[in-house]
N, C-alpha and C positions, 0 to 999 in steps of 0.2 A: 724695458718694463712696460712702457706705454703701448708699444707694438703688441706685446703679449696680451695685455688687457683688451685691446681692440679685437684681437683674434678670438679671445674667449667670448667676448660680447657677440661677435658675429656668429659664433658657433651656437651660443644660447638662443639667439634670435632665429637662426635657421632651424634649430631643433623645435622651437616653439611653433614656427611656421608649419613645418611638416606634421607636427602633432595635430594642430588645428585642421590642416588640410585633409589628413586621413580620417579625422573624426567627422568632418563635414561630409566627406565622401561616403562614410558608413551610414550617416543619417539619410543622405539622398538615396542610397541603395535601399535602405529599409522602407522609405516612403514609396519607392517604386514597386517593391515587392508586396507591400501590405495589402493593396486592393486585390491582388491575385490570390493572396492567402485567404482573405475574407470571402472571396467568391468561391473558394474551394478548388481553384486551379492548382495543379501540382500536388494536391492532397487527395489520393484515391479514396480515402475513407469518407471525405466530404463529398466528392463528386458522385460517389455511388448513390447517394440519397438526394441528389439535387434536381432530378428530372421533374418530379411532381411540383417542387417549389418553383421551378422555372415556368412551368405551365400556368400555375396560379399567379405568379408575379406578372407575367406578360398577358394573362387573360386570354390565351389562345392555345388551342390544342391542334397540332398539325397531324393530319391523318393521311396516310398513303393508301390509295385504293386503286381499283381498276373499274372501267365502265363495263358492267355486265349485269344481266337480269337477276343474278343471285346476290349482287353486292350493292351496286350504286349505279343509278341511271336517272334520266329525266322522264318523269311520268307526264300525264296530261296537264298538270298544273305546276309542278316543281320537282325537285329532286326527291327520289325515294329509293327503296331497296332495303333488304334485311340488315346489311351492315350499316347503311346510312342511318336508319332509324335507331339502331342499337348505339351507335356512336353519339347521335344527338341526345339520346337519353342520358348517357354518361356525362356528356358535356354540360347538360342542364344540372346534373347532380353536382358537378364541380363549380358551376356558375361561370363558365368560360365560353368564348366563341370557338368555332371550328373552322379551320382552313383545310379543305380537301385538296390534295395533290394527286391528280389522276394520272396513272401510268398505263402503258399499253399492256404489259404482261406481268405475271407474278415475279418473273426474274427481275424486272425493272423495279417493282415494288420492294422486294427484299434487298436489292442492291442499294436503293436509296436509303432504306432503313439502316443498312450496315454502315453507311458513311455519315449518319447523323442528320439526314434531311427530313426526318419526321419523328414524331413521338410514338405513333402507333401505326402498324400495318393492318388494315381491316380489309381483306380482299379474299375472303373464303379460303383461308390458308389451313391446310392440314398440318397437324402437329406430327412431324416425322422425326426420327432419331437424328438424322443429319441436321435438320433445322434447329433442333433443341441444343445442339452443340454451338450454334452461332447466335441464337436469340433466346430471350425469355418469352414465355407465353402466358396469356391471360386464361381465364376459365374456358372450358369447352362450352360453346353455346349452340352447337348443332352437330349432328352425326351424319356421316355419309359413308358410302361404300364405293370403291373404285370398280368400274364396270367396263368390260370390253363391248364396244358398240359398233355395229356393222349396218349394212343396208339390206332391207327386206328384198329377197330374190337373188341376192348375191351370196358369195361364200360366207358362211357363218360358222366359225369354229365351235366345236363342242368341248374342247379340252385344251390345255396349255400346249400339248404336243402339236395339235392342229393349228395353233396360232402361228407356228413357224411357216405355214403354207400361205399366209396372207400378208399383204402389205399393211403396216401399222404406222400411224403418225401420231406423235404426241408433242405437247409443248415442252420446249427445252427447260431444264432446271426445275422441273415440276416434280411433285410427289409421284406422278405416274412413271417417270424415269426410274426413280428409286425402286418402285415395285417391279418394273420390268427387269431391272438388273438382278433383283433377287430371284425372279422366275427363271432367268437365263442361266443361273448357276445349276438349275436342275434340268433345263432344256437348252443345251448349247446352240441349237439351231435357231433359236428365237432371235429375231432381228426387228429393228424399228428405226424410224426416221425422226430425229428431233429437229423441230423448227421453231421460229420466233412467232408463229401464229398463235392466237388465243385458242382455248379449247372450243369456244363457240364457232370460230372460223374453221377449225378442223372438222367439227361435226358436220358443218355445211359441206365441206369437201367430201366427206363420206356419203352424205345424202346425194351429192351430184355425181358420185361415182369416180371422183378423182383419186381416191385412195380407198382401200377396202374396209379398214377398221380404224378405230381410235380408242383411246382410254379416257374416261371422264368420270367425275364424281356423280353419284346418283341424283343429287338435286339438280345439277346442271343438265343431266339427261332428261329428267322429268319435265323441266321447263321447255327445253328446246325440241323435244319430240312432238310437241303440239304444233310447232312451226314447220318441223321436218318429219312428218308422220311415218315416213318409210324407215326411219331409224329403228333398229331392234337391239335389245340387250342380249348379247350372245352368252355372257356368263359374268358372274361377279369375280373380281380378282383379289379382293381383300375382305376381311371382316369389317365391322363398323369402325370408322376412324373419326377422331375428334377434329372439329373446326374451331379455331380460336384466333384471337388477335396476337400478332407477334410484336415484341417490344425489344428495344436495344439492350444489349448486355449492360448490366450495371443499373438498370432502371428498376431496382427492387421496390422502391417506394411506390412507383406507378403501378407495378404488378400487384402489390398488396392492396392498393386502393381499388383497383378494378375487381379483384377477387372479392373483396369485402362488399363492394357495391352490388356486384352481380348476385351474390348470395342473398342479398336483401330483396332484390327485384325479380329474380328468375321465375318464381312461381306465378307471379302476375304478368310479367312482361313476355315471357317466352310463348305462351299460348296466343297472345295477341298478335305477335309478329308472325308466328306460324300460320295463324288464320288469315292474316293479311296477304301473305306471299305464297303459301304452299297448299292450303286446304283445298282450294278450287283446282289445283294442278293435279290432285290425285285422281280426278275423273279424266281418264284417257280412253278414248275409243278410236282405234285406228281408222275404221271405216268412216265414222262420223267426221273425224278431223280431216281426212283426205277429201271427203265430199264437200265439207265447208270451204276448204281452200280452193277447190275447183269452182264452186259457186261464187266465190269472191270475184273470180275472173269472168264467169259466164253470166251470172244473174245480177250481181250488185250494180254494174254500170247502168242498168236500165232504171234504177231507182235512186242512185246516189244523190242526184240533184235534189230530190225530195227530202232525203235525210239531212242534207246540208241546210236546206231552207228551214226545215223544222228546228234544227239545232240552233241556228242563228236566231230564230224567232223566240225561242224559249230558253236560250242560254245553256244548252246541253251539248256535249260533245256528240257530233253526228255519228261517230263510230260506235258510241254506246247505244244510241237509238237503233242503229243497224244491227248490232248484236242482239238487242231485245227482239227486234222483228224476226231475226233468223230463229231465235228460240221459239217464238210464237208461231211462225208460219213457214219457215225455211224460204222466206222471200217469195212466197206464193200469194199473190193478191186475191186469189179465189179460194184460199184455204177455208175450211169449215171444220168445226169440232162437233161431237155429238151433243154438247151442251148448248149449242146455238150461237156461240161466238164465231165471228167471221172476219175475213180480210187479213191484210198484211200484219196489223197489230192486234188482231183477234179481239175486237171490241164487241161487247154485248149490244143488243139493240137499244136498251135503255141508256147505257153509257154513251153510245154514239149520238143519240138524240140530245143528251145533255151537252155534248161537245159541239153540236152543230154539224155533225157528219151526216149528210143525206144519203150517201151511197158508201157502204162499208167496203164494197169491192173496188172502189176507186183507190189506187195505191197512194196518190197524193193526199186525198182526204183522210185516209186511214192513218198514214204516217204523221201528218200534222195533228190529227185528233189524238193519237196515242201520245205524241210528245207533250201536248197540252195537258193530258190526263196525268202523265208522269210528273210534269213540272208542278202540278197542283198537289200531288202526293208528296213530292219532295219538300214543298213549302209547308205542308202540314206536319211533317216530322218535327218534334220539339226542337227549339232552337239550340238547346244545350248539346245536341248530338252533332259532333264534328265530322268532317270528311276524313276518309272515304266512307265511314260507317253510315253516314246520313244517306248516301246514295244506295248502299246495299239494303238498308231498311226500307227505303222508298221502293226499291225493286220488289222486295218481299210483299209490300202492300199492293203493288200492281198485280201480283199473282193471287194473293189470298184475301185482299181487302184491308182497308185501314182499320176497320173495327176489330178484326182479329189481331192486328199488329198492336193496337192499344191494349187489348186484353193480355197479350203476351208480355207487354212492357210492365203491366201491373203484376203479372205472375212472376216475372223476373225479380222485381223488387221484393215480393213476398218470400222468394227463395234465396234472397241475399245475393242475387246476380246483378251485374251492371247492365241495365237496359239500353245504355248508350253505346255499348260495345257490340259490334256485329258478332264477334267471336262468341261472347257469352249469350247474346240474344238468340243466336242460331241454335244454341243448345236447348233453349227453352221452347222455341216454336213447336218442335215435335210433340211436346207434352199436351198440346191442344187437342190431340186425338185420344187422350186418356180420360175416362170418366171422372176419376178422382180429382182431376184438374179442371176440365171444361164445364162440369156441372155448376160450378160457382162463378163462371165468367158470363159477362153480359151477352156476348155473341156466341157463346157455346162452342160446339164442336167445329173443328177444322182439320183438314188433312195437313198437319203441321210440317211433315217432312217435305211436302211438295215445294213450298217457297224456299226452303234451304237448298234443295237440288236446283231449283229454278235460278237462284242467284249464282250458285257455283257455275252453272253452265254458261250463263251470260257473261260472267267474269272471264271464263275461259275463252269464249268466242271474242270478247272484247280485246283480250291480250293478243290473240292470234291476228285479229283484224288490224290492230294498231301496228303490229310487226310487219304485216303484209303491205300496208299503206306506206310505211316508212321505207321499206325496201323498193317499192314501185316508184314512189314519187319523191323520196328524200325528205318526207314530212316527218317531223319529230312528234312522237306521242301517239 
């Protein structure tokens, strides 16, 4: 009997032990799983809406991009680019910092986005059907057209059928490949080479004659043909296509946030960004651009040291001074205009006297005098005007006079325009030639279109010169 009671007691103790053991194990397992459940892991309904919260919680937006003149690059002072400015505006709206992860190609950008290495891909991406199957997209912020680009003087196809007779190179995994595949269904003889080179690198190969043609978006062509003026557009290959940011699948909250934000700022922001990066690019003259590039090699070396000296003395990028001088005189120290202005920087006799320039035909005196005059104008632009608008407005004053600039600023305010924005200000300047506007202004009539064209051409020369200097000397900016 005693033995039986002992056995029963052991059984009860063992059962109690295992009961507490498994209860404790269940509690530990619950504690282990609870943080993951709270974070949304393992719950696709929660994870689908967690991307924006993650960005806000961490205070950082990770953006995948590529180094290109249409997206993100280093300018004279800091980073800039259409996508860069757009991203920074959105990040400011969210109140977070931005970490840019720069990739070599579009393929790398999208590959990194697909494996979760970024929140946004901002790299001039076309919204194609194939990409929309893999990613979400933000609102369209630019429209482009795919174009077949060849070199002037070489074979230039006039139809899709003739494209089969030339060598074509395109960036691998790009929207260009998708379009060529569509065209090849109608023209089986069409062939092309897909490489890891960027579109900009391929366009340079076309320019050098290493390959006959390439496919590129129209905005990329417009910017690069200033540096490679022999490039010609053979034909468009698509209708207008939308450019947008790509987002990871499941980032619906981020997509909705971007769409809502852009709808609120598009009307004001888009014209500013277009004016900053593309308005001056619309002016393209093959003969003038080719001549300018030739004179960079042949004439500029004779005067570069003076531009550098003047730039260092007055805190101005010497390449901007050189671009101004080319617009004024084509780097001809003996240039003369019918109005009496003379020399490299085309100074009037009165202005030259005020600047201490004894001989307007002396290139060093003219360049240093012109730099001093421009620095003075730059200083007189109201302090609330920020760069780069401050520089563009100062350039307009160099051309038309500060009095007319002040008149135009007042007129801009009267018309409800922003006088501190070059984009809006440049739309007001032409009104100075209309009686209904200039009759009430202190300085009266002015040929208001001239300073607008003047600034656009200098910006164009400045971009080309910066690119040429960077290529020749490895100098950034």
